[in-house]
matplotlib code that plots the C-alpha trace (Angstrom):
import matplotlib.pyplot as plt

x = [0.5, -0.3, -3.4, -5.7, -9.4, -11.1, -14.4, -15.7, -15.4, -16.4, -18.3, -18.8, -22.5, -23.7, -27.2, -25.8, -26.2, -22.8, -19.2, -16.8, -13.3, -12.0, -14.4, -13.3, -9.6, -10.3, -11.8, -8.2, -5.6, -3.4, -5.5, -4.6, -3.9, -6.2, -3.6, -3.9, -7.6, -7.3, -4.8, -6.9, -9.9, -7.9, -6.5, -9.9, -8.9, -11.8, -14.8, -16.7, -19.1, -18.5, -21.5, -20.3, -22.0, -20.5, -16.7, -16.7, -17.0, -19.1, -19.6, -22.7, -22.2, -23.4, -21.2, -18.1, -18.9, -19.4, -16.0, -14.3, -15.9, -14.8, -11.2, -11.2, -12.0, -9.0]
y = [3.1, 6.4, 8.0, 10.2, 10.4, 13.8, 14.2, 17.0, 17.3, 19.9, 18.0, 18.8, 18.2, 17.9, 16.7, 13.7, 10.1, 9.0, 10.0, 10.3, 9.0, 12.5, 13.1, 9.9, 10.8, 14.1, 12.3, 11.4, 13.8, 14.1, 13.1, 9.7, 8.8, 7.0, 4.2, 3.8, 3.6, 0.9, -1.1, -0.9, -2.2, -4.9, -6.1, -5.9, -3.1, -1.0, -3.1, -0.7, -1.4, 0.8, 2.1, 2.9, 5.7, 6.1, 5.9, 7.0, 5.2, 6.4, 4.9, 5.1, 7.6, 5.3, 2.5, 4.8, 6.2, 2.8, 1.6, 4.7, 4.2, 0.5, 1.5, 4.4, 2.0, -0.3]
z = [12.6, 14.3, 12.8, 14.7, 13.9, 13.8, 15.6, 13.3, 9.6, 7.0, 4.4, 0.8, 1.0, 4.7, 3.6, 1.6, 2.8, 1.5, 2.0, -0.9, -0.6, -0.2, 2.7, 4.4, 4.0, 5.9, 8.9, 9.8, 11.2, 9.2, 6.2, 4.9, 1.3, -1.2, -1.2, 2.6, 2.4, -0.3, 1.7, 4.9, 3.0, 1.3, 4.7, 6.4, 8.7, 7.5, 6.4, 4.2, 1.3, -1.7, -3.6, -7.2, -9.1, -12.5, -12.0, -8.3, -5.1, -2.2, 1.3, 3.5, 6.4, 9.2, 8.1, 8.0, 11.4, 12.9, 11.6, 13.0, 16.4, 16.4, 15.7, 18.1, 21.0, 20.2]

ax = plt.figure().add_subplot(projection="3d")
ax.plot(x, y, z, "-o")
ax.set_aspect("equal")
plt.show()
């Protein structure tokens, strides 16, 4: 599995406290699919807690960045 993590990302709303699934996908180069995100969460590769608003999932920015740093080291 060769996926590279970007260090800078253009966010939809830079003042928000949460990332959408689309913003998390764009953190990887090339962007990963929604299915890959789902699989990684299911297998425990990415341990993220979803916050559901309506019908959409969001993830806390600090939690996402900690997970990416953890995987970048290994």
